[in-house]
C-alpha positions in Angstrom: 0.2 -0.2 0.0 1.4 3.3 -0.7 1.1 6.1 1.7 1.6 9.5 1.2 1.1 12.9 3.4 0.5 16.3 1.7 1.5 19.5 3.9 -0.5 22.6 3.0 1.3 25.5 5.1 -0.3 28.9 5.2 0.0 31.8 7.6 -3.1 31.0 9.4 -2.9 27.0 9.9 -1.0 24.0 8.6 -3.4 21.4 6.6 -2.0 17.9 6.4 -3.8 15.2 4.1 -2.9 11.4 4.4 -3.7 9.1 1.4 -3.4 5.6 1.0 -3.3 4.4 -2.6 -4.2 7.8 -3.5 -7.5 7.7 -1.6 -7.5 10.5 1.1 -7.7 8.7 4.8 -7.2 11.8 7.2 -7.0 15.2 7.3 -5.8 17.5 10.2 -5.8 21.0 10.7 -3.6 22.9 13.1 -3.8 26.8 13.7 -0.8 28.8 13.9 0.4 31.7 15.8 -2.2 31.1 18.7 -2.1 28.7 21.8 -3.9 25.3 20.2 -4.3 23.9 23.7 -3.0 20.7 21.5 -2.9 17.3 23.4 0.6 16.6 24.9 1.2 20.0 25.9 2.2 20.4 29.4 0.5 23.5 31.8 1.6 24.7 35.4 -2.2 25.3 36.4 -4.0 26.4 39.1 -7.0 25.0 40.9 -10.1 27.0 40.3 -13.1 24.6 41.4 -13.4 21.7 43.2 -16.7 19.8 42.3 -17.3 16.5 44.8 -20.4 15.5 43.0 -18.3 14.8 39.9 -15.0 13.7 41.8 -13.2 16.2 39.6 -11.5 19.6 39.5 -11.5 22.5 37.4 -8.2 23.9 36.6 -7.1 27.5 34.9 -4.1 26.6 32.5 -4.8 30.0 30.2 -8.0 28.9 28.2 -10.9 30.8 28.1 -12.9 27.6 29.5 -11.5 26.2 33.0 -10.0 22.7 32.1 -11.4 19.3 33.2 -9.5 17.0 35.6 -11.0 14.1 37.0 -9.9 12.4 40.1 -9.2 9.0 38.2 -6.7 11.1 35.9 -4.4 12.4 38.7 -2.5 9.0 38.2 -1.3 6.7 40.8 2.1 8.8 42.0 0.4 12.2 42.3 1.6 13.0 45.6 5.1 12.0 44.9 4.7 14.5 41.6 3.2 17.2 43.6 6.1 17.0 46.4 8.6 16.8 43.3 7.2 20.2 41.7 6.8 21.9 45.2 10.3 21.4 45.6 11.4 22.3 42.4 9.8 25.7 42.5 10.6 26.6 46.1 14.2 26.3 46.0 15.1 27.4 41.8 19.1 27.3 42.2 18.8 23.2 41.7 17.1 20.6 39.9 16.1 17.3 42.4 16.9 13.9 41.0 13.5 12.2 40.6 15.0 8.7 42.0 15.7 10.7 45.2 12.6 12.2 46.2 10.8 10.4 48.7 7.8 7.9 47.6 4.3 9.2 48.9 1.5 7.0 49.3 -0.3 5.8 46.0 -3.7 7.7 45.1 -6.2 4.7 44.9 -9.0 4.2 42.5 -11.9 4.8 45.2 -10.7 8.2 46.4 -12.0 11.9 46.7 -10.3 14.4 44.7 -11.2 16.6 47.9 -8.7 14.7 49.6 -5.7 15.3 47.3 -6.4 19.2 45.9 -8.2 22.0 47.0 -8.8 25.8 45.5 -5.6 27.5 44.9 -3.2 24.8 44.6 -0.6 24.7 41.8 -0.6 21.7 39.4 1.6 20.2 36.6 -1.2 18.9 34.0 -0.8 17.7 30.3 -3.7 17.9 27.8 -5.3 14.9 26.5 -8.4 16.0 24.8 -8.5 19.3 23.1 -11.5 21.9 23.6 -14.4 20.6 21.7 -17.6 23.1 21.5 -18.2 24.7 24.5 -15.8 22.3 26.6 -12.6 23.2 27.7 -9.4 21.0 27.4 -9.3 17.7 29.5 -6.4 17.3 31.6 -4.4 14.2 33.2 -1.7 15.0 35.9 0.2 12.0 35.1 2.7 13.2 32.8 4.3 11.4 29.8 6.6 12.3 27.0 5.4 10.4 23.7 8.2 9.4 21.2 8.3 7.0 18.1 9.1 3.8 19.9 8.5 4.9 23.7 6.0 6.8 26.3 8.3 8.0 29.1 6.4 8.4 32.2 8.3 10.0 35.4 7.7 8.6 38.8 6.5 5.1 37.8 9.5 3.0 37.8 8.8 0.1 35.6 8.5 -1.4 32.0 5.2 -2.1 30.1 5.3 -3.8 26.8 2.6 -3.0 24.0 0.1 -6.1 23.9 0.1 -5.6 20.1 3.6 -7.1 19.9 2.7 -11.1 20.0 5.8 -12.7 20.5 7.0 -13.5 24.3 10.5 -13.6 23.6 10.2 -10.4 21.7 8.5 -9.2 24.6 11.1 -10.3 27.0 14.1 -9.1 24.9 12.5 -5.4 24.8 11.8 -5.4 28.6 15.1 -6.5 29.7 16.5 -4.2 27.1 14.6 -1.0 28.5 15.2 -2.1 32.2 19.0 -1.9 31.2 19.0 1.6 29.7 16.2 3.7 31.4 17.0 6.1 34.4 16.0 5.7 37.9 12.5 6.9 38.5 11.2 6.9 35.0 8.6 4.6 33.5 8.6 3.5 29.9 5.9 2.0 27.7 7.4 -0.1 24.7 5.4 1.0 21.7 4.3 -1.6 19.0 6.5 0.0 16.7 9.7 -1.1 18.5 9.6 -4.4 17.8 12.5 -5.7 16.3 14.5 -2.6 16.8 18.2 -2.2 17.7 19.3 -1.4 21.1 21.3 1.8 19.6 18.5 3.5 18.3 16.3 2.6 21.0 18.7 4.3 23.5 19.2 7.2 21.6 15.2 7.8 21.6 15.2 7.2 24.9 17.8 9.9 26.1 16.1 12.3 23.7 12.6 11.9 25.7 14.6 12.2 29.0 16.1 15.3 27.7 12.6 16.7 27.1 11.7 15.9 30.3 14.7 17.7 31.9 14.3 21.0 29.6 10.6 20.9 30.7 11.7 20.7 34.4 14.2 23.8 34.1 11.2 25.6 32.2 8.8 25.1 35.1 11.3 26.1 37.6 11.4 29.6 35.9 7.7 29.9 35.4 5.0 31.3 37.4 1.3 29.4 37.7 -1.0 29.5 34.9 1.8 28.9 31.9 2.7 26.5 29.2 5.6 24.4 30.3 6.1 22.1 27.0 4.7 22.2 24.1 3.7 19.1 22.2 5.5 18.4 18.6 3.3 19.9 15.9 0.6 18.1 14.4 3.0 17.5 11.2 5.5 15.7 13.2 3.0 14.2 15.5 1.5 12.2 12.7 4.6 11.2 10.9 5.8 9.9 14.5 2.6 7.9 15.2 2.5 6.5 11.5 5.3 6.3 9.8 6.7 3.1 8.0 8.7 2.3 5.5 5.6 2.1 3.2 6.1 5.8 3.1 6.4 6.4 -0.4 6.8 10.7 0.1 6.2 13.3 2.2 5.3 16.8 0.1 5.7 20.0 1.7 4.9 23.3 0.2 6.8 25.4 3.0 10.6 25.4 3.3 10.8 25.8 7.3 8.2 22.8 7.6 10.2 20.8 4.9 13.5 21.5 6.9 11.7 20.4 10.5 10.5 16.9 8.9 13.6 16.3 7.4 15.2 17.0 10.9 13.0 14.7 12.4 13.0 12.1 10.2 17.0 12.1 10.0 16.7 11.2 13.8 14.2 8.5 13.6 14.8 6.9 10.4 17.8 8.4 8.5 17.2 6.0 5.3 14.2 7.7 4.7 14.7 11.3 4.9 14.8 11.3 1.2 11.0 10.9 0.9 10.3 14.5 1.8 9.8 16.6 -1.1 9.5 20.5 -1.4 6.6 21.4 -3.5 7.5 24.7 -5.3 4.9 25.1 -7.7 2.1 28.2 -8.2 -0.6 25.4 -8.2 -1.8 24.8 -4.8 -0.3 21.4 -3.3 -4.0 20.0 -2.5 -5.1 20.9 -5.7 -2.2 19.3 -7.3 -2.6 15.9 -5.2 -6.4 15.9 -5.8 -6.9 16.5 -2.1 -9.6 19.4 -2.7 -11.4 17.6 -4.7 -11.7 14.4 -2.8 -12.5 16.7 0.6 -15.3 18.4 -1.3 -16.9 15.3 -2.3 -16.0 13.3 0.9 -17.0 15.7 3.7 -20.5 16.8 2.5 -23.8 15.7 4.6 -24.5 13.2 1.5 -21.4 10.8 0.4 -21.7 8.4 -2.3 -20.4 4.9 -2.3 -19.8 2.1 -5.0 -23.0 0.9 -6.9 -24.8 3.9 -6.5 -25.5 3.8 -2.8 -25.3 6.6 -0.3 -24.9 7.9 3.3 -26.4 10.6 5.1 -24.2 11.7 8.0 -25.9 14.4 10.5 -24.0 15.3 13.8 -26.2 16.6 17.0 -24.9 17.6 20.4 -25.1 14.1 21.8 -24.2 12.1 19.0 -23.4 11.5 15.0 -25.9 9.4 13.0 -25.3 7.7 9.5 -28.0 6.5 7.5 -27.4 3.7 4.7 -29.2 4.0 1.6 -29.3 2.3 -1.6 -30.7 4.8 -4.0 -32.9 3.2 -6.8 -30.3 0.9 -7.9 -31.0 -2.7 -7.1 -28.5 -5.4 -7.3 -30.5 -8.4 -6.7 -34.3 -9.1 -7.1 -34.2 -10.5 -3.5 -35.0 -7.7 -1.1 -32.4 -9.7 1.9 -29.2 -10.1 -0.8 -29.9 -6.6 -1.7 -29.8 -4.9 1.4 -26.9 -7.5 2.5 -24.6 -6.3 -0.4 -25.4 -2.6 -0.1 -24.8 -2.8 3.8 -21.3 -4.4 3.1 -20.5 -2.1 0.7 -21.4 1.1 2.9 -19.3 -0.2 5.9 -16.5 0.6 4.1 -17.3 3.8 3.2 -18.3 4.2 7.2 -15.3 3.4 8.6 -13.1 5.6 5.9 -15.7 8.5 6.9 -14.9 7.7 10.6 -11.2 8.4 10.3 -11.5 10.9 7.2 -13.6 13.3 9.4 -12.1 12.1 12.8 -15.1 11.6 14.1 -15.6 11.1 18.0 -18.2 9.9 20.7 -21.2 7.8 20.0 -22.0 6.9 16.6 -25.2 5.3 15.3 -25.4 3.7 12.1 -28.7 3.0 10.5 -28.2 0.2 8.2 -30.9 -1.1 5.5 -33.1 -3.7 7.5 -32.0 -7.4 7.1 -34.0 -10.3 8.6 -31.2 -13.0 8.2 -29.1 -13.6 11.2 -26.0 -14.8 9.6 -26.0 -11.7 7.5 -26.3 -9.3 10.4 -23.3 -11.2 11.7 -21.6 -11.1 8.8 -21.9 -7.3 8.5 -20.8 -6.9 12.5 -17.6 -8.8 11.7 -16.9 -7.2 8.7 -17.1 -3.6 10.7 -14.9 -5.0 13.2 -12.4 -6.3 10.5 -12.4 -2.7 8.9 -12.1 -0.8 12.1 -8.8 -2.8 13.2 -6.8 -0.3 11.3 -7.9 2.5 13.1 -5.7 4.1 15.6 -8.3 5.9 17.6 -9.3 3.6 20.7 -13.3 2.2 19.7 -15.7 -0.3 20.6 -18.6 -1.8 18.3 -21.8 -3.2 19.3 -23.8 -5.8 16.9 -26.6 -4.7 15.1 -30.0 -3.8 17.7 -33.2 -5.2 17.1 -34.1 -2.3 15.4 -31.2 -2.6 12.9 -28.8 -0.1 14.5 -25.2 -0.3 14.9 -23.7 1.6 18.1 -20.1 2.6 17.8 -17.9 4.8 20.3 -14.9 6.1 19.2 -12.2 8.2 21.0 -12.4 11.7 20.7 -9.4 14.0 21.5 -9.9 16.8 18.8 -13.0 18.4 17.3 -14.2 16.7 14.3 -12.9 17.4 11.0 -15.5 19.8 9.3 -15.7 21.6 5.6 -18.2 23.5 4.4 -18.9 22.2 0.9 -21.7 24.1 -0.3 -20.3 27.6 -1.5 -22.4 30.9 -1.1 -22.5 32.8 -4.3 -19.7 35.5 -3.7 -21.5 38.1 -6.1 -25.1 37.9 -4.5 -24.0 36.7 -1.2 -26.9 34.4 -1.3 -29.7 36.9 -2.4 -30.1 35.0 -5.6 -29.4 37.7 -8.3 -26.1 38.3 -9.7 -24.4 40.9 -12.0 -24.2 40.5 -15.4 -21.4 37.9 -16.4 -20.2 40.0 -19.2 -19.1 42.3 -16.7 -17.0 40.2 -14.6 -13.8 40.3 -16.4 -14.1 43.9 -16.8 -14.2 43.9 -13.2 -11.5 41.5 -12.5 -9.4 43.4 -15.2 -9.6 46.8 -12.8 -8.6 44.9 -10.0 -5.6 44.0 -11.7 -4.4 47.3 -12.6 -5.2 48.5 -9.1 -3.4 45.7 -7.7 -0.1 46.0 -9.9 -0.3 49.8 -8.9 -0.2 48.7 -5.3 2.3 45.8 -5.5 4.0 46.1 -8.8 4.1 42.6 -11.4 4.8 39.1 -10.5 1.2 38.9 -9.0 -0.5 35.6 -8.4 -4.3 35.8 -9.5 -6.2 32.6 -8.1 -9.5 32.0 -10.0 -12.3 28.9 -10.0 -11.5 26.3 -12.8 -14.3 27.4 -14.8 -12.8 31.0 -14.6 -9.4 29.8 -15.4 -10.8 27.8 -18.5 -12.4 30.6 -19.7 -9.5 33.0 -19.2 -7.2 30.6 -21.3 -9.7 30.3 -24.5 -8.1 31.2 -27.5 -4.7 31.9 -28.9 -4.4 35.3 -27.6 -6.3 34.5 -24.3 -7.0 36.9 -21.8 -4.5 35.1 -19.4 -1.8 35.7 -21.6 -2.9 39.3 -22.4 -2.9 40.2 -18.7 0.4 38.2 -18.1 2.0 40.3 -20.7 0.4 43.6 -19.8 0.4 43.2 -16.1 2.9 40.8 -15.3 0.3 38.7 -13.2 0.3 34.9 -13.3 -3.3 33.3 -13.4 -3.8 30.0 -11.4 -6.7 27.7 -10.8 -7.8 26.8 -7.5 -10.4 24.5 -6.6 -11.1 25.6 -3.4 -12.4 28.6 -4.4 -16.1 29.8 -5.2 -17.2 30.2 -9.1 -16.5 34.0 -9.0 -14.3 34.3 -6.0 -10.5 35.5 -6.5 -7.7 36.2 -4.3 -4.4 37.7 -4.8 -1.0 36.6 -3.8 2.4 37.9 -4.3 5.5 35.8 -4.9 5.8 34.4 -0.9 2.7 33.5 -1.1 1.3 36.1 1.2 -2.4 37.3 0.6 -2.9 40.7 -1.1 -5.7 43.1 -0.5 -6.7 46.6 -1.7 -6.8 48.8 1.1 -10.2 50.1 2.3 -11.0 53.8 1.3 -11.5 56.6 3.8 -15.4 56.6 3.4 -15.5 52.5 3.6 -13.7 53.2 7.2 -16.4 55.5 8.3 -19.1 53.4 6.9 -17.6 50.2 8.6 -17.2 52.2 11.9 -21.0 53.3 11.7 -22.2 49.7 11.4 -19.9 48.6 14.5 
């Protein structure tokens, strides 16, 4: 299977698309220039509220909504960690060694959070779930530093090996190896990808993870409460860390800085594979070149088609995500039971694809086409479980209920991917009336003249593919005329609306026409 990663870097965000055999499988978006409270970030927070009824606390970590910390997320060694943090911030001249800290009683599963925390306490916490809708981040006080082969956990002095490694001999080798190289006072979870790895490679990564913890400790010593202590690797690096394998054919990036960052990371974890990183330098948007924009617009709408004419209706509510399976007007078989079974089996593949593509979490209810045969129901359930085995998110699937509904729970740590695939007319703004189309190119020409006066030659004009085709028509097309006269390069962009246009400079920075004094005054009056 051919896997590729396409990274689209813009001033506002980084969008990352994962494809398998050219089919879009995952889309991730990461905001730039703001504190995004990403999973893995470590904060020095302050307790704002204790909620005995929930056995939880609300902690201020700098987000507009207070973050949620449940008692069970304190971790067994919470008291030892609190003692270490207290000692660390009380004496800023030296850093205490973890293994020399006196061990405190472990937190049991049946305790109450009010026995361990009170309002005003400072606490070291880590984000386990990003803010979703009106909820703030979810936290854990059990800090972990994630790498490609290991998860490093301070204060828990033991080694655990992934249950997905089936060989007992390999489990024993890894456990013995890690015991011999890990520092005292640290626990290690050995990830599945560490199977058959050499000791030198594992030792090198463990040193890197310990250094990240030590850097975090030094930062904590200098910081006041309610501050960011350690930022998780960027979403791009995080995805590469979790899914990279020798099957990765290429990683395409359209930004030099991010390109170098990815190359450096691959030099660390897989030096022989760093050549798969490729810098995209063309004018064409990178998502258009690799057919990502089209697949997003066809795959992220409310109605999604699948093979043989069937389609899914996907609706999001506050409590759950519902998926309705429809066969359309086409019949594959005369027998209704057989027809329903085959459409349901085809739908299963697209449903699993959609869960991963949109990163849907929480409760999902699937309304399959009704089937009476118990064997067919069991076969569909088995098929869904088989397909979901490739999903990295934790999940649980229940068999079809007597109403023909399948219930799925899937781990949700980030907001689901949403994209507005229906476009509002940029000319009428949804009113239903547009200006005469013959005037469009005249007005566009006037805009080009204005932009040339403001910013000079070498502009990039992005237009919808239909408009691009119209401007390219003829031997002496408008596209050629404008390039010769104004030095503007016209580029088709699939993400734009029909009559939408955008101007960019050579660096890819968006350009606009400054508002006039009259427009500014009118805007102030409206506000």
